[in-house]
C-alpha positions as CSV (number, residue, x, y, z in Angstrom):
1,X,-34.0,139.5,-110.6
2,X,-35.8,136.4,-109.4
3,X,-36.8,136.3,-105.7
4,X,-35.4,132.7,-105.7
5,X,-31.6,133.2,-106.3
6,X,-29.9,130.0,-107.5
7,X,-26.3,131.1,-106.6
8,X,-24.6,133.3,-104.1
9,X,-23.6,135.6,-106.9
10,X,-27.2,136.1,-107.8
11,X,-28.0,136.8,-104.2
12,X,-25.4,139.5,-104.1
13,X,-27.1,141.2,-107.0
14,X,-30.5,141.3,-105.4
15,X,-32.1,144.5,-104.3
16,X,-30.6,145.2,-100.8
17,X,-34.1,146.0,-99.5
18,X,-35.2,142.4,-99.8
19,X,-35.4,140.3,-96.6
20,X,-33.7,136.9,-96.8
21,X,-35.8,133.8,-96.1
22,X,-33.8,130.7,-95.1
23,X,-35.7,128.9,-92.4
24,X,-38.3,131.6,-91.8
25,X,-39.2,130.5,-88.3
26,X,-39.0,134.0,-86.9
27,X,-39.6,136.1,-90.1
28,X,-42.9,134.5,-91.0
29,X,-44.2,134.7,-87.5
30,X,-43.4,138.4,-87.5
31,X,-45.1,138.9,-90.8
32,X,-48.2,137.1,-89.7
33,X,-48.2,139.5,-86.7
34,X,-48.3,142.5,-89.0
35,X,-44.6,143.4,-89.0
36,X,-43.7,144.1,-92.6
37,X,-40.2,143.3,-93.8
38,X,-40.5,144.2,-97.4
39,X,-40.1,141.7,-100.3
40,X,-38.5,138.4,-99.6
41,X,-35.7,136.4,-101.3
42,X,-35.7,132.6,-100.6
43,X,-32.0,131.6,-100.0
44,X,-32.8,128.1,-98.8
45,X,-31.7,126.4,-102.0
46,X,-28.6,128.1,-103.2
47,X,-26.7,125.6,-105.4
48,X,-23.3,126.8,-104.0
49,X,-24.3,127.2,-100.4
50,X,-21.6,126.4,-97.9
51,X,-21.4,122.8,-96.7
52,X,-23.3,122.5,-93.3
53,X,-20.0,121.6,-91.5
54,X,-16.6,122.0,-93.0
55,X,-13.5,120.8,-91.1
56,X,-10.2,122.4,-92.0
57,X,-6.7,120.8,-91.7
58,X,-5.8,123.1,-88.8
59,X,-8.7,121.9,-86.7
60,X,-11.0,124.8,-87.4
61,X,-14.6,124.3,-88.2
62,X,-16.8,126.4,-90.5
63,X,-20.5,126.2,-90.1
64,X,-23.0,127.2,-92.8
65,X,-25.3,130.0,-91.8
66,X,-28.0,128.6,-94.1
67,X,-28.2,125.0,-93.1
68,X,-30.9,123.8,-90.7
69,X,-29.9,123.4,-87.1
70,X,-30.8,119.7,-87.1
71,X,-28.3,119.1,-90.0
72,X,-25.6,121.1,-88.2
73,X,-26.1,119.1,-85.1
74,X,-26.0,115.7,-86.9
75,X,-22.9,116.5,-88.8
76,X,-21.0,117.8,-85.8
77,X,-21.1,114.5,-84.1
78,X,-19.3,114.9,-80.7
79,X,-17.7,118.2,-81.6
80,X,-18.7,121.7,-80.2
81,X,-20.7,120.3,-77.3
82,X,-21.8,123.7,-76.1
83,X,-23.4,124.5,-79.4
84,X,-24.9,121.1,-79.7
85,X,-26.4,121.5,-76.2
86,X,-28.0,124.8,-77.3
87,X,-29.4,123.2,-80.4
88,X,-30.9,120.4,-78.3
89,X,-33.1,122.8,-76.3
90,X,-33.8,125.1,-79.3
91,X,-37.6,125.3,-79.7
92,X,-38.8,121.9,-81.1
93,X,-37.7,119.2,-83.5
94,X,-39.8,120.6,-86.3
95,X,-38.4,124.1,-85.9
96,X,-34.8,122.8,-85.7
97,X,-35.4,121.2,-89.1
98,X,-36.0,124.7,-90.5
99,X,-34.3,127.2,-88.3
100,X,-30.7,128.3,-89.2
101,X,-27.8,129.8,-87.2
102,X,-27.8,132.7,-89.7
103,X,-31.3,133.5,-88.8
104,X,-30.7,133.1,-85.1
105,X,-27.8,135.6,-85.3
106,X,-29.5,138.1,-87.6
107,X,-32.6,138.2,-85.4
108,X,-30.3,139.7,-82.8
109,X,-32.4,138.6,-79.8
110,X,-30.4,138.8,-76.5
111,X,-32.2,135.6,-75.5
112,X,-31.1,133.7,-78.7
113,X,-30.1,130.1,-77.8
114,X,-27.5,129.7,-80.5
115,X,-25.5,132.8,-79.8
116,X,-23.9,132.3,-76.4
117,X,-22.0,129.2,-77.4
118,X,-20.7,131.0,-80.5
119,X,-19.6,134.0,-78.4
120,X,-17.9,131.7,-75.8
121,X,-16.2,129.9,-78.6
122,X,-14.8,133.1,-80.1
123,X,-16.6,132.5,-83.4
124,X,-16.2,134.8,-86.3
125,X,-18.8,135.5,-89.0
126,X,-18.0,135.6,-92.6
127,X,-20.3,138.2,-94.2
128,X,-20.9,138.5,-97.9
129,X,-22.6,141.2,-100.0
130,X,-22.3,143.5,-103.0
131,X,-19.1,145.0,-101.6
132,X,-17.4,141.6,-101.2
133,X,-16.6,139.6,-98.1
134,X,-15.6,140.7,-94.6
135,X,-15.4,139.1,-91.1
136,X,-16.7,140.2,-87.7
137,X,-16.6,138.4,-84.4
138,X,-20.0,137.1,-83.3
139,X,-19.5,139.0,-80.0
140,X,-19.5,142.3,-81.9
141,X,-22.2,141.5,-84.5
142,X,-25.4,142.5,-82.6
143,X,-25.7,146.1,-81.4
144,X,-29.0,145.8,-79.6
145,X,-32.2,143.9,-79.7
146,X,-33.0,143.4,-83.4
147,X,-30.0,145.4,-84.5
148,X,-26.8,144.1,-86.2
149,X,-23.8,145.4,-88.1
150,X,-25.0,144.0,-91.4
151,X,-24.7,146.5,-94.2
152,X,-27.4,146.8,-96.8
153,X,-27.4,143.7,-99.0
154,X,-25.0,141.8,-96.7
155,X,-25.8,138.3,-95.5
156,X,-24.1,135.8,-93.2
157,X,-22.3,133.0,-95.2
158,X,-20.5,131.0,-92.5
159,X,-19.6,130.9,-88.8
160,X,-15.9,130.1,-88.3
161,X,-14.5,128.6,-85.2
162,X,-10.9,128.0,-84.3
163,X,-9.9,124.8,-82.5
164,X,-11.7,124.7,-79.1
165,X,-10.7,123.9,-75.5
166,X,-11.6,120.5,-74.1
167,X,-14.4,121.7,-71.9
168,X,-17.6,123.4,-73.2
169,X,-21.2,123.5,-72.3
170,X,-24.5,125.4,-72.3
171,X,-27.3,125.8,-69.8
172,X,-30.7,127.4,-70.5
173,X,-33.2,128.3,-67.8
174,X,-36.7,128.9,-69.1
175,X,-40.3,128.3,-68.1
176,X,-40.3,124.8,-69.7
177,X,-38.0,122.4,-71.5
178,X,-39.2,123.2,-75.1
179,X,-40.7,126.0,-77.1
180,X,-39.8,128.6,-74.5
181,X,-37.7,131.8,-74.6
182,X,-34.7,131.8,-72.3
183,X,-35.0,133.5,-68.9
184,X,-31.2,133.3,-68.8
185,X,-28.6,131.2,-70.5
186,X,-24.9,130.6,-70.0
187,X,-22.3,129.1,-72.3
188,X,-18.7,128.3,-71.3
189,X,-15.4,127.0,-72.6
190,X,-12.2,126.4,-70.8
191,X,-9.1,124.1,-70.7
192,X,-7.2,122.6,-67.8
193,X,-3.4,122.8,-67.3
194,X,-1.5,119.8,-65.8
195,X,-2.0,121.1,-62.3
196,X,-5.8,121.3,-62.8
197,X,-6.1,125.1,-63.1
198,X,-8.6,126.5,-65.6
199,X,-7.1,128.1,-68.7
200,X,-8.7,130.1,-71.5
201,X,-11.9,130.7,-69.6
202,X,-14.7,132.2,-71.7
203,X,-18.2,132.7,-70.4
204,X,-21.1,134.2,-72.4
205,X,-24.5,135.0,-71.0
206,X,-27.9,135.5,-72.7
207,X,-31.0,137.5,-71.7
208,X,-29.1,139.5,-69.1
209,X,-28.2,142.6,-71.3
210,X,-29.3,144.2,-74.6
211,X,-27.1,141.7,-76.4
212,X,-25.4,138.4,-75.5
213,X,-22.4,139.4,-73.4
214,X,-19.1,138.0,-72.3
215,X,-18.5,137.9,-68.5
216,X,-15.0,139.3,-68.1
217,X,-15.1,139.7,-64.3
218,X,-16.1,136.1,-63.7
219,X,-13.6,134.9,-66.3
220,X,-10.8,136.7,-64.6
221,X,-11.8,135.2,-61.2
222,X,-11.4,131.7,-62.6
223,X,-8.5,132.1,-65.0
224,X,-5.4,130.3,-63.8
225,X,-7.1,129.0,-60.6
226,X,-7.8,125.4,-59.6
227,X,-11.5,125.1,-59.1
228,X,-12.4,125.3,-55.4
229,X,-15.6,126.4,-53.6
230,X,-13.8,129.7,-52.9
231,X,-12.9,130.2,-56.6
232,X,-16.5,129.5,-57.5
233,X,-17.8,132.0,-55.0
234,X,-15.4,134.6,-56.3
235,X,-16.6,134.0,-59.9
236,X,-20.2,134.2,-58.9
237,X,-19.6,137.5,-57.0
238,X,-17.8,138.9,-60.1
239,X,-20.6,137.7,-62.4
240,X,-23.1,140.0,-60.7
241,X,-21.1,143.0,-62.0
242,X,-20.8,141.6,-65.6
243,X,-24.5,141.7,-66.4
244,X,-27.4,144.2,-66.5
245,X,-30.7,142.3,-66.6
246,X,-34.1,143.8,-66.7
247,X,-37.4,142.8,-65.2
248,X,-40.1,141.7,-67.7
249,X,-42.9,139.3,-68.2
250,X,-40.6,136.3,-68.0
251,X,-38.6,137.1,-64.9
252,X,-37.4,139.8,-62.6
253,X,-33.9,141.2,-62.8
254,X,-33.2,139.7,-59.4
255,X,-34.3,136.3,-60.5
256,X,-32.1,136.5,-63.5
257,X,-29.1,137.3,-61.4
258,X,-29.7,134.4,-59.1
259,X,-30.5,132.0,-62.0
260,X,-27.3,132.9,-63.8
261,X,-25.2,132.5,-60.6
262,X,-26.8,129.1,-60.2
263,X,-26.0,128.1,-63.8
264,X,-22.3,129.1,-63.4
265,X,-22.1,127.1,-60.1
266,X,-23.6,124.1,-61.9
267,X,-21.2,124.4,-64.8
268,X,-18.2,124.5,-62.5
269,X,-19.3,121.6,-60.3
270,X,-17.7,118.8,-62.4
271,X,-14.5,120.8,-62.4
272,X,-14.5,120.8,-58.6
273,X,-14.6,117.0,-58.5
274,X,-11.9,116.7,-61.1
275,X,-9.5,119.1,-59.4
276,X,-8.2,117.0,-56.5
277,X,-7.4,114.1,-58.8
278,X,-5.4,116.4,-61.2
279,X,-3.5,118.0,-58.3
280,X,-2.4,114.5,-57.1
281,X,-1.0,113.4,-60.4
């Protein structure tokens, strides 16, 4: 079987031991560093690869796991602002022209830029392999640094997102604006009811646990509440119990806790200014 499959069906029949090469922005770096990954299969030119962005009649969006991030960003337009904000600070322009969401997910780094917005959005992965197709939430896909629930021979085909709330965003804190691994990152989505209260609050944090994690305590502190300084303080206090950061070369655990608290406060600041106007309508 050729190491350059032309169709998804040919890919499904490849030796499961082969590592898949789409963008290669992590895989090739690791190989040059001496980490062997076995034989490669180039999947960057499948004739029947999913469209970079597919919009369904119910408002859902399917994203190709094989398309370069720059193409995903361009075709999304103004949709999925949290993911687009993450793509904007992903490495560099040259790398975004090669890197894929599938690779960012399969790499299973807790500091992956593309993953928190997908977790906050409740995205679901559509996996494909010799045994057929199955689905798994992005939040359950990684089991630890560098480890996922992919079975032998499986690959990520699409990332599926249901219609999203009106408010979403992403904040990355790192040593510099580009070409830097996250010290912490935070993605958020929520809606607002007619009284100004937050609804459907979802927060996802990166680089503060072995995998990207939801922040259920902070979510519960905000759900159904009109944003006020007191509500923000309660969410920040709860956030400290949602995460388990470590100290490493990039930052101490204490710094990560403080930085993530600041990112959440920053994310909520526009909602504070919107709340009085909404309450008076």
